Structures are given as structure tokens and as C-alpha cells.
N, C-alpha and C positions, 0 to 999 in steps of 0.2 A: 460677232462675238465668234472666236476660235474655240475649237474642243481642246486647245492646250492652255486656253487662259487661266485654267486653274493650277497650272503649273508654275505660274508667274508671281513673283513677289513673295511676300513674308506674312506669317500668321502670327497668333499667339502661340505660346508653348503650352499645351494641354495634356492632359491624360498621362499615359506611362511615358510620354518624352519629357515631363516636366521633371527638375531636379531643384536642388538647393542651390540658388543662384548666388546668396551671400557667401557660401562655402567656395563657390568657383571663383568668385571676385577676390576672397582673401588668398587663395591658392595662387592666382595668377599676379596679384599684387606681390607676392613674396618669391614667385619662381619665373616670372617672363619678364625681361629687362624691358623697361619703357613703359609697361603698362599702367594705367592710372584710371581709377575710377571716379565716379559710381558707373557701375555697369547695369544695363538691360539686355534682355535677350529676346529674340525672336526666331521663330523657325522658318525655314525656307520651305514653300510649297512643294517644289519639285520633287518628282519620285527620286527616292534614294534607298538604298538597304541599308546605309548607315544613316541614322538621323544627322541632319545638319543645321546648324545655327549660326544665326548672325548675331554677333556680339557688339554691341553698340557702347561707346564712351563719348564723353564731351570732345575728346580730340582725335578719336580714331574708330575705325570699324574692323572687325575680324570676322573670321568665319572659324567655327568648332565643329569638327566631324566626332561623332561618339557611337560607339559600340551601343546595339539596341537594348542591351541588358548585361548584367554579369556574366562572365564567362562562363560560371558553372551552368547557365541557362542556355547555352548557345551550342551549336554544332562544332565539335573540334575544328581548328582552323577557319572557321567562318568568320565574316567581319573582321578581317584582319587590318585593322587601321594602322597597327604598327608597322604593318609592310607598306601601306600607302605613305606613311611619315617617313619612312626609310627611303623609299624609292624617289620621291618629289624632293627630299633633301640632297640627295645623291645627284640627281639631275640638275640641281641649280648651278648655274654658269656655264650650261652646255646650249646646244642650240634648240634644244626642246624646250619651249616655255612651261614654266610652272610656276605656281604661287610661291611665295616665301613661306618656310616652315619657321614657326615660333616656339613651339614647346609642345613635348607629349607626356602624358601623364599615365600611368598604367596602374596608379593606385586608386582601386575602386573604391575606396573609402571617402574620398572627396566627394563625387555626386552620384556614386553607385555605379558606374562604368568606366571603363578606359576611354580616353579622349586626346585629339591634339588640336592645337589653333595655330591657323595658317593666317596670312594676309588676305584681305577681302580684296579681290580684283573687280574693278567696275567694268561691266561690259554686257554682252546680250548672250542668253543661250537660245540658239536655233531650235526649238521643239519640233516645228513641224517640217519634216524630211522634204516635203515638196518645197519648201523655200518660195511661199506665195508671196506675191507683190515684188519679187525680182525678175528680171529678163533673164533670158537663157546665158548670155554672156555673164551675167552677175551670178548666176547659180554655178557657172562653170569656175569662176574666182574663187567661190567658198570651196569646192571640191578639190581644185588645184591646191589651195591652201592645207586642206585636210592630209593630202597627200605629201605635201612638204613636210609636214609636222612629223608624220608616222616614218617618212624616209629617215629624217633625223633623228628620230629614237632609234631606230634599226642600225644607226651608223655610230651609236655611243659606244666607245669603248668602257662597258661599263666596270670593269675591275679598276680601271683608272680613276672611277668615282666613287672608290670606296663600296662597291654593290658585288664584289666578288662572292659574297656568301648569301645574296638577295634571294636566289633559288638554285634548283638544281642545274647545273649548266648543260647537260648533254641527254641524249635521248628522250627529247621531249615528245617526240610523235609516237615513239613506242611507248612512252609512258601514258600518252592519250588514250592510244589504242585500248592499252589494258584496262585503265581506269574504266573507260565508257563501255568495254565489253562486260566488266563485273557489274556496273550499274544496270545494264540491259538483263544480265542473268538474274540480278536480284529482283528485277521489276517485271520478269516475264509472266503473261498470263495464259499463253499458249504455244505450243511449238510453231515457229517459224523455221524451216528447214534452210532458207535462203540466208537468213541472220547467222545461223551456225556456220556457213559456209563463208559467211563476208568476214566473220571473226577470225576463220582460219587464214583467209586470203589477205586481209590488211598486214598483219606483222610479218608475212612471209614476203610482202612485196613493198617494205619501206624503201625508198630510193635512197642510195648511196649518200647523196647530199645531206639527207637529214641526220646522218651519223657523223658528219664532218664538224667536230668541236670547234674548228677554227671559225666557224658562219654563225655561232651561238650569239643572239642578241636579246634585248630586252623587250618583251612583248606587253603590249596594254591588253588588259584582259576583255576590256569592252570598249573599244575604241568606235565612236559613232559620233554624230553631230552633235548630239544634246549631252554629251560629256565634253564638250570644248566650249570655253570662254572666248567669244569673239570680241574684237573691238566695237565699240559702239556703232561706228559709220564705215568701218573699213573691212576688207575679207582677209582679216588678220587675226589668228589665234594668239590671245594672250595667255591662256592657261589650259593646261590638259587636266581634267578632273577625274575623280571618281573610279581610281585604280584598284 
């Protein structure tokens, strides 16, 4: 038994993650082409900041990602599933493997929170970064594939994919330094002169290449092994997850 076994599979939907399933079914019936109930819902066990559900019908399975609660109870800009939906929809047809997006609902009156529904991609999530049971060569193939996919993502001409307004296109490093400096100042408990020097040094030493807006590309905010859906038997990424 692995320490990651509790991440695998689905479980019943309980507690604060529960919602009105008949209301969801009725909405999908009216708004998602091809959907046909009856609908049953399970929740994926794997860790995620946005609750992720498996939607099952007699003919098909889907995945639903939802905010953990109403927008009024969440931090501003947190749990932005709308952005997840937009970027994966925009990347459809590129060299970046993503699930097919079906429908986005921002009306919290339906199930009490915003959500979107996408294709269910059958495969395997490699939770254990050490890749037990694989040879060194097999591990190398997995990580080579990860590199191939992230290189493909960084090569996408995002404006051509309708993603020109997806985010701020320039000054990324400068904005990150400013953001994390403010976070540090807001959290400081004792003076650390070296940190003050670092906060002064970093913005003064941003490389010129970081200011070249012709080099701007889409970045996955949490690109790692367990945010990828791999083919059941091959070292091939079928979908990049959890944007």
C-alpha cells in the first residue's frame, strides 16, 4: 500500500462539497449539447484546490470542476475556474494536450457555485514523483514527455488561439517580485536586513530578456507530475490538468 493510495479513485460526495444534483442535471440537459441523464455524481479523491467531480450517465462520463463556494466567500481572484476553462478551450487543437471543454456556468443559483464541465480523459495520474516500479529508462521517458509538453505550451502563439486577453502579457518577473515583496512585508515578524537588500536588488537586476514582450508565452501555474494525465500504458501525456 502506498502513501498516495488515498488520492486514487472517487468517493461519495458529502459535506460542503454536496450540491443539488437534480438541478445540475436539469441545467446540463438544457445547456450542454449531447448530454442525456440520468446523472450520478462522485468526487475525485485526489487533492485539488477546486473540488473535482466525476459525472456519470448511462452513455458517457464527464468531469466537473467547481469553485469551493460562492464568490462572496472566496478571496478575490482565487479559484478562477473561468480562467481554467478559457485557457484549455483556447489550447484545443494545439500541440498541448488538454481535455475538451463542454460548458461553463457562472450562475451560482444553479448549484451554489460556479463550475465547468469537460471531457473525462481515461488514464493514470502519477502521484508518486519517485515513479516506483519503473526502470531508470522508463522514468526518463516520463520526464522527457513532461519536457516535450511544457515546451509545446511555451511555443503556443497564444493570441492566435484567442488568448490575447488571458493575462497581462509583459513585465511578469517585475510584477512577481513586487507581489512577493508586498507579501513578505505584510507577513514580517522581525527585521531581516538581508531581505531588505534582496528586495532592493531584485528589481534592479531583472535581465533585459525578461522585458522582451516578443518572448511572452503561456505559463502553467503548477506544472508538475501529478497535474498531468498520462496514457494508461505509455509515457504519453493525454491532458494537462489543474490550471
